[in-house]
C-alpha positions as CSV (number, residue, x, y, z in Angstrom):
1,M,0.0,0.0,0.0
2,V,2.8,2.4,0.9
3,L,4.7,1.6,-2.2
4,L,1.6,2.1,-4.3
5,I,1.1,5.6,-2.7
6,Q,4.8,6.4,-3.3
7,Q,4.6,5.3,-7.0
8,M,1.4,7.2,-7.5
9,L,2.8,10.4,-6.0
10,A,6.3,10.3,-7.5
11,V,6.2,12.1,-10.8
12,A,9.2,11.5,-13.2
13,D,9.3,14.9,-14.8
14,S,10.8,18.1,-13.3
15,G,7.5,19.7,-12.4
16,P,4.2,18.3,-11.2
17,A,2.2,16.6,-14.0
18,P,-0.9,18.4,-15.2
19,D,-3.1,15.7,-13.6
20,A,-1.0,15.5,-10.4
21,A,-3.4,17.8,-8.5
22,L,-6.3,15.7,-9.6
23,K,-4.5,12.5,-8.5
24,L,-3.6,14.0,-5.2
25,T,-7.2,15.2,-4.6
26,G,-8.5,11.8,-5.5
27,L,-6.0,10.2,-3.1
28,C,-7.0,12.5,-0.2
29,G,-10.7,11.9,-1.0
30,G,-10.1,8.2,-1.0
31,I,-8.4,8.4,2.4
32,V,-11.3,10.2,3.9
33,V,-13.9,7.8,2.4
34,L,-11.9,4.8,3.5
35,T,-11.6,6.2,7.0
36,V,-15.3,6.9,7.2
37,I,-16.1,3.3,6.0
38,L,-13.8,1.9,8.6
39,A,-15.5,4.0,11.3
40,M,-18.9,2.7,10.3
41,A,-18.2,-0.8,11.6
42,P,-18.0,0.2,15.3
43,L,-20.8,2.7,14.9
44,V,-23.1,0.1,13.4
45,I,-22.2,-2.5,16.0
46,A,-22.8,0.0,18.9
47,R,-26.1,1.2,17.4
48,R,-27.5,-2.3,16.8
49,R,-26.5,-3.5,20.3
50,G,-28.0,-0.4,21.9
51,L,-24.9,1.2,23.5
52,R,-26.0,3.3,26.4
53,Q,-23.4,6.1,25.9
54,W,-24.2,6.5,22.2
55,E,-23.4,10.2,22.0
56,F,-20.1,9.9,23.6
57,F,-19.2,6.9,21.4
58,V,-20.1,8.9,18.3
59,T,-17.9,11.7,19.5
60,A,-15.0,9.3,20.1
61,A,-15.5,7.8,16.6
62,L,-15.6,11.2,15.0
63,F,-12.4,12.1,16.8
64,W,-10.8,8.9,15.5
65,I,-12.0,9.7,11.9
66,L,-10.4,13.2,12.1
67,L,-7.1,11.9,13.5
68,T,-6.9,9.1,11.0
69,A,-7.9,11.0,7.9
70,G,-5.6,13.9,9.0
71,S,-2.7,11.6,9.4
72,G,-3.3,9.9,6.1
73,I,-3.7,13.2,4.2
74,Y,-0.6,14.7,5.9
75,T,1.5,11.7,5.0
76,A,0.2,11.7,1.4
77,L,1.1,15.4,1.0
78,Q,4.5,14.9,2.6
79,Q,5.3,11.9,0.3
80,W,4.1,13.9,-2.7
81,R,6.3,16.9,-1.9
82,W,9.2,14.5,-1.2
83,G,8.7,12.8,-4.6
84,N,8.9,16.1,-6.4
85,E,12.0,17.1,-4.4
86,Q,13.6,13.8,-5.0
87,N,13.0,14.0,-8.8
88,E,14.5,17.5,-8.8
89,R,17.6,16.3,-7.0
90,F,18.1,13.4,-9.4
91,E,17.6,15.6,-12.5
92,S,20.1,18.1,-11.2
93,G,22.8,15.5,-11.5
94,Y,24.6,16.6,-8.3
95,Y,23.1,13.9,-6.1
96,T,23.6,10.2,-5.9
97,T,20.7,7.9,-4.9
98,D,22.0,7.7,-1.4
99,Q,22.5,11.4,-1.1
100,A,19.1,12.2,-2.5
101,N,17.3,9.8,-0.1
102,A,19.3,10.8,3.0
103,D,16.7,13.1,4.4
104,A,13.6,11.3,3.1
105,P,10.5,11.7,5.3
106,T,9.7,8.8,7.5
107,L,6.2,7.3,7.7
108,P,4.4,7.9,11.1
109,W,4.3,4.2,12.1
110,L,3.9,5.0,15.8
111,A,1.0,7.3,15.2
112,W,-0.7,4.6,13.0
113,V,-0.2,2.0,15.7
114,V,-1.8,4.3,18.2
115,L,-4.7,4.9,15.8
116,L,-5.1,1.2,15.3
117,A,-5.2,0.7,19.0
118,I,-7.9,3.3,19.3
119,Y,-9.9,1.6,16.6
120,A,-9.6,-1.7,18.4
121,A,-10.8,0.0,21.6
122,L,-13.8,1.4,19.7
123,I,-14.7,-2.0,18.4
124,Y,-14.2,-3.5,21.9
125,W,-16.3,-0.8,23.4
126,A,-19.1,-1.3,20.9
127,V,-19.2,-5.0,21.5
128,A,-18.5,-5.3,25.2
129,G,-20.0,-2.0,26.4
130,S,-23.3,-2.9,24.8
131,G,-23.8,-5.9,26.9
132,D,-24.4,-3.8,30.0
133,L,-27.6,-2.5,28.5
134,M,-28.8,-5.9,27.4
135,R,-28.1,-7.4,30.9
136,S,-29.8,-4.5,32.7
137,Q,-32.9,-4.9,30.5
138,S,-33.1,-8.6,31.1
139,N,-32.6,-8.0,34.9
140,R,-35.5,-5.5,34.9
141,A,-37.7,-8.0,33.0
142,E,-36.8,-10.8,35.5
143,E,-37.4,-8.5,38.5
144,G,-40.7,-7.2,37.0
145,G,-41.9,-10.7,36.4
146,S,-41.0,-12.0,39.8
147,S,-42.3,-9.1,41.9
148,P,-46.0,-9.4,40.9
149,G,-46.0,-13.2,41.5
150,S,-44.5,-13.1,45.0
């Protein structure tokens, strides 16, 4: 996936290609759409299971969407700029491959691991947190059924 993004963003000519802005806009839009689709899974699970803290859960999911999409878009823009810079360095003839790649931007793996952990926590919260409401409803039904009979 990362190689695909780098290949898509790296342009072989000296300036950005005429359709580079369109490709970059499509890539950023794709990142946002993919992030929203991923966030729909815990939201649907929580809604179907009747999560008691629905508003807070939606806020946490929206926060995750903003962080994840922001991280993806920032990384895509950074890689795009770096691809243009790297091509200019190669074309100048003054840089070797090692010199041109010496200060390449790194991918934010730690941030992505943290975002993945937050996503896993959202899924867990949607599945496990919903059981409290189901148990409390069944307890109320049992108490309501036993109190008139005693």
